[in-house]
C-alpha positions in Angstrom: 64.6 93.5 123.4 65.7 93.0 119.8 68.1 90.0 119.5 70.7 92.0 117.8 72.1 95.2 117.6 71.6 97.3 114.6 74.5 97.7 112.2 77.6 99.9 113.2 76.5 102.7 110.9 73.0 102.8 112.9 74.6 102.7 115.9 76.9 105.7 115.1 74.0 107.5 114.0 72.5 107.3 117.4 70.5 104.3 117.2 69.0 103.5 120.7 67.3 100.5 122.3 67.9 97.4 124.3 69.5 94.4 122.8 69.9 90.8 123.8 73.7 90.4 124.1 73.3 86.5 124.8 71.5 86.2 121.3 74.0 88.3 119.7 76.7 85.5 120.9 74.8 82.4 119.8 75.9 80.0 117.0 74.4 80.6 113.5 73.5 77.6 111.5 72.4 77.9 107.8 72.1 81.8 108.2 69.7 81.6 111.0 70.1 81.8 114.7 69.9 78.5 116.3 67.7 79.7 119.2 65.6 82.7 117.9 65.5 81.7 114.3 66.3 85.1 113.1 67.9 85.6 109.7 71.8 86.4 110.0 74.1 87.2 107.5 78.0 86.7 108.4 80.9 87.6 106.2 84.5 87.6 107.1 86.9 88.9 104.6 90.5 88.5 105.5 92.7 90.2 103.0 96.5 91.2 103.2 98.4 93.2 100.7 100.9 91.6 98.6 104.3 91.1 100.5 107.5 90.8 98.9 109.5 87.8 99.9 113.2 87.3 99.7 114.4 83.8 98.9 117.3 82.4 100.8 120.2 80.9 98.6 122.6 79.0 100.4 126.3 79.7 99.7 125.9 82.0 96.8 126.2 85.6 96.2 125.8 87.9 93.1 129.3 88.8 92.0 130.3 92.4 90.8 126.5 93.9 90.9 126.3 95.7 94.0 124.5 98.9 94.2 127.4 101.7 94.5 126.8 102.9 97.9 129.7 105.5 98.2 128.5 107.2 95.1 124.7 106.4 95.3 124.0 109.9 96.8 121.7 108.2 99.2 122.4 109.3 102.6 120.6 106.7 104.4 122.8 104.0 102.4 126.1 105.9 103.0 125.4 106.4 106.7 125.5 102.6 107.2 128.4 101.7 104.6 130.8 99.8 106.8 134.0 101.8 106.1 132.4 104.9 107.1 130.3 103.8 109.9 133.0 101.3 111.5 136.5 101.9 109.9 138.4 98.9 111.2 136.4 98.8 114.6 135.3 95.2 115.6 132.7 96.1 118.1 129.1 95.8 118.4 127.5 98.7 120.3 127.5 102.5 121.0 130.3 104.2 119.1 131.3 107.2 117.0 132.0 106.8 113.2 134.7 108.6 111.3 132.3 111.7 110.7 131.4 112.2 114.4 127.9 110.5 114.3 127.1 108.6 117.3 125.5 105.1 117.0 123.6 103.2 119.8 124.0 99.8 117.8 126.6 99.9 115.2 126.6 96.3 113.9 130.4 96.3 113.5 131.5 93.0 114.5 133.7 91.3 111.9 135.2 94.1 110.4 138.6 93.8 112.0 140.7 92.7 109.2 138.1 92.9 106.7 139.2 94.3 103.2 136.7 97.4 103.6 137.6 100.8 102.1 136.0 103.7 101.5 134.9 102.7 98.1 133.4 99.5 99.5 129.5 98.9 99.0 129.2 96.8 102.5 126.4 98.0 104.8 126.8 97.2 108.5 123.3 96.1 109.2 121.2 93.2 110.3 119.2 91.2 107.8 116.1 93.1 108.6 117.4 96.3 107.9 119.2 95.1 104.7 115.3 93.7 103.3 114.0 97.2 104.3 116.6 99.2 102.5 116.4 96.9 99.4 112.5 96.8 99.3 112.4 100.7 99.4 114.7 101.3 96.4 113.6 100.7 93.1 117.3 100.0 91.8 117.6 97.2 94.4 116.9 93.8 92.9 118.3 91.6 95.9 120.9 91.5 98.5 123.7 89.5 99.9 124.0 88.8 103.4 127.3 87.7 105.3 126.7 84.3 106.6 128.2 85.1 110.1 128.2 89.1 110.4 125.7 91.6 110.1 127.1 92.8 106.8 125.0 93.1 103.4 125.5 94.2 99.9 122.5 95.5 97.8 122.2 94.3 94.2 121.2 95.6 91.0 119.1 94.2 88.4 122.3 92.7 86.8 121.8 89.7 89.5 118.8 88.3 87.4 121.7 86.8 85.3 122.3 83.9 87.0 125.6 83.6 85.4 126.9 86.4 88.1 125.9 84.1 91.0 129.1 82.3 92.3 
C-alpha cells in the first residue's frame, strides 16, 4: 500500500487503492516521514476575519450624542426602545409591550422609577445585543451600557470627541 492517501481532489475524483493509515499519522521531521522517509509537505494556515472589539471605559459615558431611536425609522431599534417595550414595568421575563407585541425575555429590570419617556433613546437589551445592533449600523460609533441594568444607548460619531465624555 501507498504510505499516504492522495490529495483530497484526487480522492474526490475517485482515486482508488489501499493506503497505510498508520504511516499517515506518523510524526514528520524536516519534511520527511520519520519511518518511511517519504517527502511530506504540511501547511496549516489559521486566519480569522478582522474582528471589531469594543473597549470598556469605566464610569464614563458619551453625553448628548445618542442615536435617535424613536425617530430613526429603524424597526429593530424602536422595537427594543425601553419606553415602548417596558413602559414603567420593572420585570424580566415574558410580557406584552404597549403595542401588543409579546416578548419572551424583555430585559426590563430597572425601569420602575426611571425617567424614560417616549422620546428616550434607551434600549432594553443585554450587552451582547447592544454590541450586535451597534456593529450592524454604520451610523453607530459606540454604545453606553448601564452598569447594573440591561439598558444601553447607541452613540453617533460625535462620541469621537472626548470632550463629550462625562
